[in-house]
C-alpha positions in Angstrom: 0.0 0.0 0.1 2.8 2.4 0.9 4.8 1.8 -2.3 1.5 2.2 -4.3 0.8 5.6 -2.8 4.5 6.6 -3.0 4.6 5.7 -6.8 1.3 7.7 -7.4 2.7 10.6 -5.6 5.9 10.6 -7.7 4.1 10.2 -11.0 1.6 13.0 -9.9 4.3 15.3 -9.0 6.3 14.6 -12.2 3.1 15.3 -14.3 2.6 18.6 -12.5 6.2 19.5 -13.1 5.9 18.7 -16.8 2.6 20.5 -17.4 4.0 23.5 -15.4 7.1 23.6 -17.3 5.1 23.6 -20.7 2.7 26.1 -19.5 5.5 28.3 -18.3 7.3 28.2 -21.8 6.7 31.6 -23.3 5.2 31.7 -26.8 7.4 33.5 -29.5 5.6 36.7 -30.5 5.5 37.6 -34.1 3.3 40.0 -36.2 1.8 39.0 -39.4 0.2 41.4 -41.9 -2.2 40.2 -44.7 -3.7 42.5 -47.4 -6.8 40.5 -48.7 -10.1 39.4 -47.1 -11.4 36.5 -48.9 -12.1 32.8 -48.5 -8.4 31.8 -49.2 -7.3 33.5 -46.2 -9.3 31.1 -44.1 -6.3 29.0 -43.2 -4.5 31.9 -41.7 -7.6 32.5 -39.4 -8.0 28.8 -38.6 -4.3 28.7 -37.7 -5.2 31.1 -34.7 -8.7 30.0 -33.9 -7.8 26.2 -33.7 -4.6 26.7 -31.8 -2.1 25.5 -34.4 0.0 28.7 -33.9 0.3 28.1 -30.2 0.9 24.5 -30.6 3.9 25.5 -32.6 5.2 27.8 -30.0 4.0 31.0 -31.7 1.8 34.0 -30.6 0.9 35.7 -33.8 -0.8 39.1 -34.1 -2.5 39.1 -37.3 -3.0 42.6 -38.8 -5.2 43.4 -41.7 -3.4 46.1 -44.0 -5.5 47.9 -46.6 -3.5 47.0 -49.6 -0.2 45.2 -50.4 1.8 48.5 -50.5 1.2 49.1 -46.9 1.9 45.5 -45.9 5.4 45.8 -47.8 6.1 49.0 -45.9 5.4 47.3 -42.6 7.7 44.6 -43.4 10.4 46.9 -44.6 10.2 48.9 -41.3 10.6 45.7 -39.3 7.2 46.1 -37.6 6.0 42.8 -39.4 8.0 39.6 -39.5 5.6 37.9 -42.0 3.6 39.2 -44.8 0.6 37.3 -46.6 1.0 39.0 -49.9 1.1 38.6 -53.8 4.0 38.5 -56.2 3.3 41.7 -57.8 3.8 43.7 -54.4 6.9 41.6 -53.6 8.6 42.1 -56.9 7.7 45.9 -56.8 9.2 46.1 -53.3 12.5 44.2 -54.3 12.8 46.4 -57.5 12.7 49.3 -54.9 15.6 48.0 -53.1 14.0 45.9 -50.3 15.2 42.4 -49.6 12.3 39.8 -49.3 12.0 36.1 -49.9 8.9 34.0 -50.9 8.9 31.0 -48.7 5.5 29.6 -49.7 2.7 30.1 -52.2 -0.7 29.2 -50.8 -2.6 30.1 -53.9 -1.0 30.1 -57.4 -4.2 30.2 -59.6 -6.3 33.0 -60.5 -9.6 33.0 -58.4 -11.1 36.3 -59.7 -14.3 36.5 -61.7 -14.5 39.5 -64.0 -17.9 41.1 -63.4 -19.6 44.2 -64.8 -22.6 46.3 -64.6 -25.7 44.9 -66.8 -25.1 47.5 -69.6 -21.7 46.0 -70.2 -22.3 42.9 -72.3 -18.9 42.3 -74.1 -15.2 42.9 -73.4 -15.0 45.7 -75.9 -17.7 47.6 -73.9 -15.2 47.9 -71.1 -13.4 50.7 -73.1 -13.6 54.1 -71.2 -15.0 52.4 -68.0 -13.9 52.3 -64.3 -12.6 49.3 -62.6 -12.7 49.0 -58.9 -9.5 48.0 -57.1 -8.3 47.4 -53.5 -4.8 48.9 -54.4 -2.5 49.6 -57.2 0.3 47.0 -57.0 -1.7 44.3 -55.1 -2.9 40.8 -56.2 -6.3 42.1 -57.2 -4.9 44.6 -59.4 -2.6 41.8 -61.0 -5.6 39.7 -61.6 -7.3 42.8 -63.6 -4.2 43.1 -65.5 -4.3 39.3 -66.5 -8.0 39.7 -67.5 -7.2 42.7 -69.7 -4.4 40.8 -71.5 -6.7 37.6 -71.8 -9.4 39.8 -73.5 -7.2 41.7 -75.7 -7.6 45.0 -73.9 -5.0 47.5 -72.8 -5.5 49.9 -70.1 -3.9 53.0 -71.7 -5.0 52.5 -75.4 -8.6 51.6 -74.4 -8.9 54.3 -71.7 -9.7 52.1 -68.9 -9.7 53.8 -65.5 -8.5 52.0 -62.3 -10.3 53.3 -59.1 -8.8 52.4 -55.6 -11.8 52.0 -53.6 -11.4 49.4 -50.8 -11.5 45.6 -50.3 -13.8 43.1 -52.0 -17.1 43.9 -50.3 -16.6 47.5 -51.0 -15.6 46.9 -54.6 -18.7 44.7 -54.9 -20.9 47.5 -53.5 -19.3 50.1 -55.8 -20.1 48.0 -58.9 -23.6 47.5 -57.7 -24.3 51.2 -57.0 -22.6 52.4 -60.3 -19.5 54.1 -58.6 -17.5 51.7 -60.6 -18.4 49.6 -63.8 -16.3 46.5 -63.2 -14.3 44.6 -60.6 -12.3 41.3 -60.3 -14.1 39.5 -57.4 -13.8 36.1 -55.8 -16.8 33.8 -56.2 -18.3 34.6 -52.9 -18.9 38.2 -54.0 -19.3 37.8 -57.6 -22.1 35.4 -57.0 -24.1 38.3 -55.2 -23.9 40.4 -58.4 -24.4 37.5 -60.7 -27.7 36.6 -59.1 -28.7 40.4 -59.6 -28.3 40.2 -63.4 -24.8 41.7 -63.6 -22.6 40.4 -66.6 -19.9 37.9 -66.0 -17.1 38.8 -68.5 -14.8 36.0 -67.4 -15.0 33.0 -65.1 -12.0 32.5 -62.9 -11.4 29.0 -64.2 -11.0 30.4 -67.8 -7.8 32.3 -66.7 -5.2 29.4 -66.7 -1.9 31.0 -66.2 -0.1 30.6 -62.9 0.3 33.5 -60.6 1.5 34.2 -57.0 -1.7 35.3 -55.1 -1.6 34.2 -51.3 2.2 34.0 -50.7 4.1 33.9 -47.6 6.9 36.5 -47.7 9.4 37.3 -45.1 12.5 39.7 -44.9 15.7 38.0 -45.9 17.5 39.0 -42.7 14.7 37.5 -40.5 14.7 34.3 -42.5 18.6 34.0 -42.1 18.4 34.8 -38.4 15.4 32.9 -37.4 14.7 30.0 -39.8 13.3 28.2 -36.9 10.4 30.6 -36.5 9.7 30.7 -40.2 9.5 26.8 -40.1 7.2 26.9 -37.0 4.8 29.3 -38.8 4.7 27.3 -42.1 4.0 24.3 -40.0 1.1 25.9 -38.2 -0.4 27.2 -41.5 0.0 23.9 -43.3 -1.8 22.3 -40.4 -4.5 24.9 -40.6 -4.7 24.3 -44.5 -5.1 20.6 -44.0 -7.8 21.3 -41.4 -9.6 23.7 -43.7 -9.9 21.4 -46.7 -10.9 18.3 -44.7 -14.6 17.5 -45.2 -15.2 16.7 -41.6 -14.3 20.2 -40.6 -16.6 22.0 -43.1 -19.1 23.3 -40.5 -16.2 25.0 -38.6 -14.8 26.5 -41.7 -18.1 27.7 -42.8 -18.6 29.4 -39.4 -15.2 31.1 -39.8 -16.1 32.3 -43.3 -19.4 33.7 -42.1 -17.8 35.5 -39.2 -14.8 36.8 -41.1 -16.3 37.8 -44.3 -19.5 39.0 -42.5 -21.7 36.8 -45.1 -24.7 34.6 -45.2 -24.5 30.8 -44.9 -25.4 30.4 -48.5 -22.6 32.9 -49.6 -20.3 31.0 -47.2 -20.8 28.0 -49.1 -19.6 29.8 -52.2 -16.6 30.9 -50.4 -15.8 27.4 -49.0 -16.0 26.2 -52.6 -13.6 28.9 -53.7 -11.3 27.8 -50.8 -11.2 24.2 -52.0 -10.5 25.3 -55.6 -8.2 28.2 -55.0 -5.6 26.9 -52.4 -2.5 24.8 -53.1 -2.3 21.6 -51.0 1.5 21.7 -51.0 2.2 25.5 -50.9 5.6 25.5 -52.6 6.7 28.8 -53.8 5.5 29.2 -57.7 8.4 30.2 -59.9 6.3 30.1 -62.9 3.6 32.3 -61.3 6.3 34.7 -60.2 7.7 34.9 -63.9 4.2 35.4 -65.2 3.9 38.4 -62.9 7.3 39.8 -63.7 6.5 39.6 -67.4 3.4 41.9 -66.7 5.2 44.3 -64.5 8.4 44.8 -66.3 6.7 46.7 -69.1 5.6 49.3 -66.3 8.8 49.2 -64.3 12.0 48.1 -66.3 13.8 47.5 -62.8 11.6 44.6 -62.2 12.6 42.9 -65.3 16.3 42.9 -64.0 15.3 40.8 -60.9 16.2 37.2 -61.1 13.0 35.5 -60.1 14.6 32.3 -58.8 16.6 34.3 -56.3 13.3 35.7 -54.9 12.1 32.2 -53.9 13.5 30.2 -51.0 11.7 26.8 -50.9 14.2 25.1 -48.5 11.9 25.0 -45.5 9.0 23.6 -47.7 11.3 20.9 -49.1 12.3 20.1 -45.6 8.7 19.7 -44.6 7.9 17.8 -47.5 10.8 15.4 -47.6 10.4 14.6 -43.9 6.8 13.5 -44.5 5.4 16.3 -42.3 2.9 17.5 -44.9 1.6 14.1 -45.8 1.2 13.1 -42.2 -0.7 16.4 -41.4 -3.2 15.9 -44.2 -3.4 12.1 -43.2 -4.3 13.1 -39.6 -7.3 15.1 -41.0 -8.5 12.2 -43.2 -7.3 13.9 -46.4 -5.2 12.0 -49.0 -2.7 13.9 -51.3 -2.3 11.1 -53.7 
């Protein structure tokens, strides 16, 4: 009896010591900026809500920045350690002298429908019209440029005006009210206008070239000094990504979309489908996507044409996570097969 009580006491004391030690371990604080509000950002929010960040030793403050240029400025100043941004803003920042690396690409496909007011029936009707944007230089702006190229239009020649108005809900409202004529919107927002009789000039799936939409960008100095923190963050977001696309977690993901996008359950379903179609399951940096963006930008800024795209990308951590089996195990734990 004595030894039984003694062993129970020792085990209990050891467990208390271990749990207290872990509880006392401080989380590493980082600040992450993101410049878009859409369904493809869900894994970022899920990483916080479901505790994946804390499980990987991080306390991340997530800050919404209105436009990629503001996000880039935050990273350049050192206020942000991570930036969820697009390839266009990243290349523009590097062309201006900043030193950043893309360590992951969570979305390398176009997800924007091109939608216009009902009086605009054909691409040629876009001449002289106003297109709503979140910012000049951001991912949405790049999406518009890809659409103009695809439709055989030129912003200058066809006198198409770009208006910076706000994020996607504001752009949607601007087109509906007539403040703007056209916008490139994710399906959760384009669906609202589509149902009201607005013209769909282009479906997202019809724009096939790779891009760099939702990328994880870090200052090169931070990556060199704290690669462990960058790895921890990528692990947390990959866990969140696997959670988000797993069918069993759909109700939780839908609730997050409703809360974060301030939308209805019906529209959240559209956003959920956008998420499934728009994210890369293994978010390796997309060199092809970056080169597509560089091709578009160098006509506007010759310095961007001088950048070696392959040097902007650093895939070492992603390769490590993949080759170690971490990514496959993470998806398997959520009941998702990548094969």
